[in-house]
C-alpha positions as CSV (number, residue, x, y, z in Angstrom):
1,M,69.8,119.9,90.5
2,A,72.9,117.9,92.1
3,R,73.6,120.7,94.6
4,S,69.9,120.5,95.7
5,K,70.1,116.9,96.2
6,S,73.4,117.4,98.2
7,M,71.9,120.2,100.2
8,I,68.8,117.8,101.2
9,V,71.4,115.1,102.5
10,A,73.2,117.9,104.3
11,L,70.2,119.2,106.0
12,A,69.0,115.7,107.1
13,D,72.4,115.3,108.5
14,I,72.4,118.5,110.5
15,R,68.8,117.5,112.1
16,M,69.9,114.0,112.8
17,A,73.3,115.2,114.5
18,L,71.3,118.0,116.5
19,K,69.2,115.1,117.9
20,L,72.2,114.2,120.0
21,R,72.7,116.2,123.2
22,M,76.2,116.0,123.1
23,V,76.6,117.6,119.5
24,K,74.2,120.2,120.4
25,M,76.1,121.2,123.6
26,G,79.5,120.9,121.7
27,L,78.0,123.4,118.8
28,V,77.0,125.9,121.6
29,V,80.4,125.6,123.6
30,S,82.5,126.0,120.5
31,A,80.5,128.7,119.2
32,A,80.6,130.7,122.6
33,F,83.8,129.6,123.8
34,G,86.2,130.6,121.0
35,P,85.2,134.2,120.5
36,L,84.9,134.7,124.4
37,M,88.5,133.3,125.0
38,T,89.7,135.3,122.0
39,I,88.4,138.7,123.6
40,V,89.7,137.7,126.9
41,L,93.2,137.0,125.4
42,V,93.5,140.1,123.3
43,A,91.6,142.9,125.2
44,G,92.5,141.5,128.5
45,P,96.1,142.7,128.7
46,S,95.2,146.1,127.3
47,L,93.3,147.0,130.5
48,V,96.3,146.1,132.5
49,F,99.5,147.2,130.2
50,T,100.1,149.8,128.2
51,G,103.1,151.0,125.7
52,P,106.1,148.6,125.0
53,E,104.8,146.0,127.4
54,L,101.4,145.8,125.7
55,E,103.2,145.7,122.3
56,M,105.3,142.5,123.5
57,I,102.2,140.8,124.8
58,A,100.1,141.6,121.8
59,S,102.6,140.3,119.5
60,F,102.2,136.8,120.6
61,L,98.7,136.7,122.0
62,V,97.0,138.1,118.7
63,P,98.1,135.3,116.4
64,M,97.6,132.6,119.2
65,A,94.2,133.8,119.7
66,A,93.5,133.5,116.0
67,A,94.6,129.8,115.7
68,M,92.5,129.1,118.9
69,L,89.5,130.8,117.4
70,A,90.1,128.7,114.3
71,M,90.4,125.4,116.2
72,F,87.0,126.0,118.2
73,S,85.5,126.6,114.8
74,V,86.5,123.4,113.3
75,I,85.8,121.4,116.4
76,P,82.1,120.7,115.6
77,A,82.8,119.3,112.4
78,T,84.2,116.2,114.2
79,M,80.9,115.8,116.0
80,I,78.6,116.3,113.0
81,S,80.7,114.3,110.6
82,A,81.1,111.5,112.9
83,N,77.4,110.4,112.1
84,A,78.0,110.4,108.5
85,L,77.4,106.7,108.2
86,V,77.8,105.0,111.6
87,G,75.1,107.3,112.8
88,E,72.7,106.6,109.7
89,R,73.4,102.8,110.9
90,E,72.3,103.6,114.3
91,Q,69.1,105.2,113.5
92,S,68.4,102.6,110.8
93,T,68.3,105.3,108.2
94,L,71.3,104.1,106.0
95,E,69.3,101.7,104.0
96,P,66.8,104.3,102.9
97,L,69.7,106.6,102.0
98,L,71.3,104.1,99.9
99,C,68.1,103.7,97.8
100,T,68.0,107.3,97.2
101,P,68.5,108.4,93.4
102,M,71.7,110.0,93.9
103,T,75.2,109.4,92.9
104,D,78.0,108.6,95.3
105,R,79.6,111.9,94.7
106,E,76.3,113.9,95.6
107,L,75.8,111.6,98.8
108,L,79.4,112.4,99.8
109,W,79.4,116.2,98.8
110,G,76.0,116.4,101.0
111,K,77.6,114.4,103.9
112,T,80.6,117.1,103.6
113,L,78.2,120.2,103.3
114,S,76.6,119.3,106.5
115,S,79.7,120.2,108.6
116,V,81.0,122.8,106.2
117,L,77.9,125.0,106.5
118,I,77.7,125.1,110.2
119,C,81.4,125.4,110.9
120,S,82.1,128.1,108.2
121,A,79.0,130.2,109.9
122,I,80.8,129.7,113.5
123,L,84.1,130.8,111.8
124,V,82.8,133.9,110.1
125,L,80.4,134.9,113.0
126,G,83.0,134.1,115.8
127,T,85.6,136.3,113.9
128,L,83.1,139.0,113.6
129,A,82.1,138.8,117.1
130,S,85.6,138.9,118.5
131,T,86.8,141.7,116.2
132,I,83.8,143.8,117.3
133,G,84.0,142.7,121.0
134,I,87.6,143.4,121.2
135,A,87.2,147.0,119.4
136,A,84.2,147.9,121.6
137,I,85.8,146.9,124.9
138,L,89.2,148.8,124.1
139,L,87.5,152.0,122.5
140,G,85.0,151.9,125.4
141,S,87.5,151.9,127.9
142,G,89.8,154.5,126.1
143,K,92.5,152.0,125.7
144,Q,95.0,151.4,122.8
145,L,93.3,149.6,120.1
146,I,94.6,146.4,119.0
147,V,93.9,145.2,115.5
148,F,92.5,141.6,115.4
149,P,93.0,139.7,113.2
150,D,96.4,140.6,112.2
151,L,97.6,139.3,108.7
152,P,99.0,136.0,109.9
153,G,95.7,135.5,112.1
154,L,93.7,136.4,108.8
155,F,95.7,133.9,106.7
156,M,95.1,131.5,109.5
157,L,91.3,131.9,109.7
158,A,90.5,132.7,106.1
159,V,92.9,130.1,104.5
160,V,94.2,127.5,106.9
161,A,91.1,126.8,108.9
162,P,88.6,125.9,105.8
163,I,91.4,123.3,104.6
164,V,91.7,121.9,107.9
165,L,87.8,121.6,107.9
166,F,87.6,119.8,104.6
167,A,90.4,117.3,106.0
168,V,88.6,116.9,109.2
169,V,85.3,116.1,107.6
170,S,86.9,113.7,105.1
171,L,88.8,111.8,107.7
172,M,85.4,111.6,110.0
173,I,83.8,110.2,106.9
174,I,86.3,107.4,106.6
175,I,86.4,106.8,110.3
176,S,82.5,106.9,110.5
177,G,82.6,103.8,107.9
178,R,84.7,101.7,109.8
179,V,83.6,102.0,113.3
180,Q,80.5,100.4,115.2
181,R,79.4,103.3,117.3
182,V,79.1,107.0,116.8
183,Y,81.1,107.4,120.1
184,E,84.0,105.5,118.7
185,A,84.3,108.0,115.9
186,Y,84.3,110.9,118.4
187,Q,87.1,109.4,120.4
188,M,89.2,109.0,117.1
189,S,88.4,112.6,115.7
190,G,91.2,114.6,117.6
191,F,94.4,114.6,115.9
192,I,93.7,116.6,113.0
193,I,92.8,119.4,115.3
194,M,96.2,119.4,116.6
195,I,97.3,121.0,113.6
196,F,96.1,124.3,115.2
197,M,98.5,123.6,117.9
198,I,101.6,124.5,115.8
199,P,100.8,128.2,115.1
200,M,99.3,128.4,118.8
201,M,102.5,127.7,120.0
202,A,104.8,129.3,117.6
203,P,104.3,132.8,118.9
204,I,105.7,131.8,122.2
205,V,108.5,129.5,120.7
206,S,109.5,132.4,118.5
207,M,109.9,135.0,121.5
208,Q,113.1,137.1,120.5
209,S,114.2,140.3,122.7
210,G,110.8,140.3,124.3
211,A,108.5,139.9,121.2
212,A,107.3,137.4,118.9
213,D,109.0,136.9,115.5
214,P,106.8,137.7,112.7
215,S,108.7,136.0,110.1
216,A,108.6,132.8,112.4
217,I,104.9,133.0,113.2
218,W,104.5,133.3,109.2
219,M,106.8,130.2,108.7
220,W,104.5,128.1,111.1
221,N,101.6,129.4,109.7
222,F,102.5,128.1,106.1
223,V,103.7,124.8,107.8
224,S,100.1,124.3,109.1
225,F,98.8,125.2,105.6
226,L,100.9,122.8,103.9
227,L,100.2,119.9,106.4
228,A,96.6,120.5,106.1
229,V,96.6,120.5,102.5
230,V,98.6,117.3,102.3
231,I,96.2,115.6,104.8
232,A,93.1,117.1,103.1
233,V,94.4,115.7,99.7
234,I,95.0,112.2,101.0
235,T,91.9,111.9,103.2
236,W,89.7,113.4,100.6
237,A,91.0,110.9,98.1
238,V,90.2,107.9,100.4
239,A,86.8,109.2,101.3
240,I,85.9,109.2,97.7
241,K,87.4,105.6,97.2
242,Q,85.5,104.3,100.3
243,F,82.4,106.2,99.6
244,N,80.4,104.0,97.5
245,R,77.3,102.1,97.6
246,D,78.9,98.7,97.2
247,K,80.9,99.2,100.4
248,M,78.2,100.9,102.2
249,V,75.9,98.0,101.9
250,S,78.0,95.9,104.1
251,L,77.2,98.4,107.1
252,V,73.5,97.8,106.9
């Protein structure tokens, strides 16, 4: 029963967010741009280079593309969760929400699910589209097949990205309860996404003898993982403490 209540809140949040043109455009751009850029980065060099040159280029482009794809999958969460509280207040729906027969945890979980559902779908579908697109282009042109994602990339997409997603959502819920306008929340949403800049830049920084160092890529992926876990735990704890009706009444 608790899950169904939370799902109702999540679906209502999604509908409210999609009323905003900026959110709709952001979802479309993120969902399309991530896989498109991934396909271009990974498959593009295969059409030009071969042999050792291609292996060298792929050694840093493949893990970089995985981090970029994860980043574009998480970005929409900043736009949806920014509406968690301040968006309800702007549309005069916060007071009715506070009167619903749900616990604070159910409300918080519903607000979280709205972003998690959409971003998880973008992440999974974007990864499938990128993998199929890369394979189709390379096999169709008779070029050497490049495996995407590789193991570090799979770790980034399947482990790090979901944790960053929860960290982003909980942080945005905190911010959404403290600002006056949705656009203010948008402006403060970017810095957690910068976690993905670490694994994106790591392959280039770790270049040795013309190729990226796999051990360094794994190391920086784990650094990103640990950083994401710390931020997620802290922000989620703060969000749980802040997300209660007594405090939210002051926003009405």
